N, C-alpha and C positions, 0 to 999 in steps of 0.2 A: 504493500500500500504506500502511496505517495505521502510524504509529509512536507509541510511548507513552513517557512519562517516569516511571520508577519513583519518582523523588524527589518527584513530585507526586501519587503514589498513583493514577495513572490506570488505570482499567479501563473500557473502553467497553462500554456495554450494546448488544448486537447482536440480541437475540431480539425479534422484532417482536410476538409474542404478549404478552410481559411489558410491552413499551412501551405497547401498547394497553390492557392491564390497569391500568397506572398512570394513563394518561390518562382512563380511564373512571371513576376514583374521584370525579371532580368535573366540573361543567359549566364549560366554558372560554369558550364563545361570549360575546363582548362584555365579557369580563373583562380586567383588566390582569394580566399574568403576568410573574414574574421567575423566570428559570432560573439556578441556580448550577451552574457547571461543566458547560456544555453539550457540551464535547468537540468532536466533529465534527458535532453537530446531529441525531443520530438521534431523540431525544425532541423536539427543537425542531421538526422537520419535521411530526411528528404533532400537536403543539400548534397549529401554523399551520393545519392542515386543519380545526381546530375554530373558526376565525375569532375569535381574541381581539381585544380593542380595542387592546392594545399588548403588546409582548413585549420585555423587557429581559434581555439575556444578560450574565452576569458570568463571564469566563473568565480564569484566571491565566496560562495558557500563551500566550506572545506569538504563536507560530506558529499555534496553533489559533484565537486571536482574529482574526488577520489573515485566515485562511481563511474564518471565519464572516462577517467584514465583506464579503469578496468574494462569498461564496455568496448572501448576502441583500442585496446592494447595491441591488437594485431594489425592495426591500420597505420602504415608508415607516414601517410600524408597529414595525420592529425597531431597537433600539439595542444595540450591542455595546460592553461596557466590558472592556478588558484590565486587570484589577485583581485583587488578592488580596482575597477576600471577607472575611477577618478584619480588613482595614483599610478596607473599603468601607462607607460609611454608607448602609445600606438605608433608614433612617428619613427621610433627606433627599430621597429620590426623590419627585417631585411627583405622587403618585398618590392619588386619593381612597380607593381600597382596592385591594388586590392579593392574588394567590395566589402562593405560592412553591413551586417544584419544585426538587429537587436530587438527583442521583446523586452523593453526596458522597465526596471522597477519604477513605479509611478513617483516614488518619493525623491528620486535623484535624476529623473529623465531630463529635466531642463539643464541640470549641471553637466550631464554627459554631452548634450548637444552643444552647449557653450564651450566646453573643453575642446570639442572638434572644430568649432568655429575659430578657436584661438590657435590652431596649428601654426607653428612658426614658418613653415615652408608653404607657400601658396603660389601657383596651384599645388595641391597636395598629391600624395601618392594614390589616394583612394579615387575611384572613378564613380562610385555610387554609394549611397547610404539608404538602407531600408529600415526604418525604425517604427516601433509601435509605441504610441503615447496614450495617456488619458485624453479623451476627446476634448475636454475643456482646454488643456494645454495645446493640443494639436491645432485648435482653432486660433489660438494666440500666435502660433508659429506661422500659419498660412494666411493670417489676417491681412487683407489687402487695404490699401490706403482708403480712408473714409468709411470702412466697414466697422461694425461694432467691436470686432476683435483686434483691430489694428493698434499696435503699440510697440514697446521697446523690443520685445522678442522677435516680432516680425521684421522690424527694421534691421536688427542684428543679423537675422537669418537671411534676409533678402540681399544683404551686402555680399555674402559669400556663397550662397546656395540658391539653386533654382529648383522649383518643385515640379516634378513630372506627373505624379499621380498620387491620389489619396483615396482611402475608403474606410468606412466604419466597421467595427467588429463588436458584435453583441457580447454582453457579459456571460451568456450561456456557452461561449466557446472556450471558457477557462475553468480550471479547477485550482483552488477554490474560486467560486464565482465572485468577481468584484462587484461593487455597488454601482459602478460607472461603465459607460460605453468607452471603447478604445478607438483609436484612429491610426491606421498605417499610412506613413508618408514615404514616398520615394523621392530622394533628393539627388541632384548632381552638382558638383562644384562649379562655380562660375570661373572660367579660365581667364577672361579678359578683365583687366583692372580699369574701371571707368573713373575712379576717384583716387587721388594720391594720398590715401590714408596709410600711414606707416605702421600703426599699431591698432588692432581692433579694440584693445583696452581703452583707447581714446574715445572711440565711438560708444563703447559701453558707458564711459564716464559722462559723456555729453548727454546721452539719452536719459541716464539716471538723474542728472541735475534738472533737465527740462521736464521730465515726466513726474518729478517729485511733487509738482503742483499741477497735476494734469487738468484740473478744472479752471485754472487761472490763466490769464494771458501770459504769453512767453516773455514779455518785456523784461521783467526783473530777473528771471532765470538766465536769459540770454546775456544780460550784462555781467553776470558772474563768470561767464565763459569767454566772451569776446569784448574787445574794445569798441568804442563808438565807430572808429574808422573801419574796423573789420566788418561790423554789422552792415555798414553802407555798401560793402562789396557784394552782398548777397542780393541779387536782383529780385524784384517783386516780393520782397519779404515784408509782411505787415506785422508789426509788433503787438497788435491787439488779438492776433490769432491764439488759439489754444494748442497745446502739444499735438493733439490728434489731427489738427488741421494742416500740419506740415507734411509734405511729401517726403518719402525716404531720401530722395536726392538732396533735399534741403539739409537734412541731418548729416549727410555725407559731406556736404559743402561746409557746414558749420564745423565739423570735425577736422577737415583740412585746415581751416583757418585757426582752429584751436591749437593744432600741432605746430603752427608757425610762431606762436607767442613766445 
């Protein structure tokens, strides 16, 4: 019988149809795959059927990691790391390019996404990311300008990732059954740099300051970040607007200027 740890946000995906739907988002054959939080290997088994070149599993739960090592002990293409993904350096894995899958723990899923957005090398080695989030968080990630869910996370995500596809997953597809619906999102990294932002940390700081007063006009917040002369360099910027009224491109321009201070 399966056991789960609530502290690690474990909900095992058990619906075979959804597993196949996730796998079918991308061609796996002869690709290097990294799976975050494989659990008991339900998704892993299907990935293996598609004959990847290599498969790296990163599992925080010691007992599950040991079971995976035993389960796949005869398979030479698999490496199992018993590690916390937030402390694990994905960039140092010696892969020419790779694809990342993850049925992420709800309690740290936004941190995992931001960790990947902050990769030092960009364009990165990964070609695709397929992640499962809580629906509420997923909507914040994909939230378009002027939509209800548009905000800091969508501005950060949009800077480095493009969304190819998304779909919802019912709580009935998991054990134990979560109280919320999930969302699978397929991302690809943006390869061209449209704005000269040196550090994504700067964009994170800018959005944090401006959205800290999200119902108020941007006037005061913007003056904490930029000088009067810099503000004048942003064309068509109205200081009586609220944070959600600014296009992502305006935030990227503000960040460019912020880095020149």
